[in-house]
C-alpha positions in Angstrom: 135.1 232.9 56.1 134.6 233.0 60.0 137.7 233.9 62.0 138.2 230.6 63.2 138.8 229.0 59.8 140.8 232.0 58.6 143.1 232.3 61.5 145.2 229.3 60.4 145.6 230.8 57.2 146.9 234.1 58.8 149.6 232.6 61.0 152.1 231.7 58.1 154.5 234.2 56.7 152.6 234.6 53.0 149.3 233.6 53.3 147.2 232.0 50.8 143.4 232.1 50.5 142.1 228.6 51.8 139.7 228.7 48.6 141.7 229.9 45.7 145.0 229.5 47.2 146.0 232.9 45.5 148.3 235.3 48.4 146.6 237.7 49.9 147.4 240.6 52.2 146.1 239.8 55.9 145.9 243.4 56.7 143.2 243.7 54.1 140.7 241.4 55.4 137.6 242.7 56.4 135.0 241.7 58.7 131.6 240.7 56.8 129.9 243.2 59.0 126.4 242.4 57.4 127.0 238.8 58.5 128.0 239.6 61.7 124.7 241.8 62.2 122.7 238.7 61.0 124.4 236.4 63.1 123.6 239.0 66.3 120.1 239.6 65.5 118.7 236.1 64.4 118.0 234.0 67.5 117.3 230.0 67.1 116.4 227.8 69.9 119.3 225.6 71.7 118.8 221.8 70.7 119.1 221.0 74.2 117.3 223.6 76.4 114.9 225.3 73.5 116.4 228.7 74.8 116.4 231.1 72.1 119.9 232.2 71.4 121.6 234.4 68.8 123.4 232.6 66.4 126.6 234.6 67.4 126.5 233.3 70.8 125.2 229.8 70.0 128.4 227.8 69.8 129.2 229.1 73.1 125.9 228.3 74.8 125.6 224.8 73.4 129.0 224.2 74.7 128.2 224.9 78.2 124.4 223.7 78.2 123.6 221.1 80.7 120.8 219.6 78.5 123.1 219.3 75.7 125.8 217.7 77.4 123.3 215.3 78.9 121.8 214.5 75.4 125.7 213.9 74.4 126.1 211.5 77.3 123.3 209.5 76.3 124.0 209.0 72.8 124.2 205.5 71.4 127.8 204.0 71.6 129.5 202.6 68.6 128.1 199.1 67.6 129.5 197.3 64.6 127.1 196.9 61.6 128.1 193.2 61.4 129.3 191.0 63.8 133.0 191.3 63.9 136.2 189.7 65.9 137.8 192.9 66.5 137.6 194.8 69.5 134.9 197.5 69.7 136.7 200.8 70.1 135.8 202.8 73.1 135.7 206.6 73.3 135.1 207.4 69.6 135.1 211.1 68.9 132.0 212.0 66.7 133.8 214.0 64.0 133.6 214.2 60.1 137.3 213.4 58.7 138.6 214.4 55.1 141.3 213.1 52.6 143.9 215.6 51.4 143.0 216.4 47.9 146.8 217.0 47.0 148.4 213.8 48.5 145.3 211.5 49.7 146.4 211.5 53.3 143.4 210.5 55.4 141.4 211.1 58.7 142.2 214.7 59.1 139.5 216.7 60.4 138.8 220.2 59.4 141.6 222.0 61.3 144.1 219.2 60.8 143.4 219.2 57.1 144.2 223.2 56.9 147.3 222.7 58.7 148.2 219.7 56.9 147.8 221.7 53.5 149.4 224.8 55.0 152.6 222.9 56.0 152.9 220.3 52.9 151.3 221.6 49.9 151.6 225.6 50.5 153.3 226.3 47.1 151.4 223.7 45.3 150.0 225.6 42.3 147.4 222.8 41.4 143.8 224.0 42.2 142.0 221.4 44.0 138.7 220.9 45.7 
C-alpha cells in the first residue's frame, strides 16, 4: 500500500489491514524500498506537457501542470444520454464511487469508503471484497 492509502488505517487505536482486516502493529510497517526505487527511477511523459517526470513526482507535477489544468477546463460537460425533464447538474466531480461491501452504503469515494469501513465495520469479522 502507498502511504496515502495506508494512513487512514494507522490513525485508529488498533489498526486493521485494509486487505485482510487482521490487526497489525504500525511500528512494523516497512517501506517497500524496491518499489520506491522503481518509482524514483522510472520516468513517463506528463499527459499534458509531455515532460518526462519520475513516477514518484508525477502526481505533484500533474496537479500543477498548466497544460493538464487547461485540458481539464476543456473537458466536455455532463450531457444526459437521453432527454430528461430533470435539470442538468452543474459542477459534477469526476470521481469513481464505491458501494460499502458490508452495508451497501453508496456513492463513497475511495477515502470515504476506507473511513466509513473503519468507523462502522471495524470489528466485523466477515471478509469482504
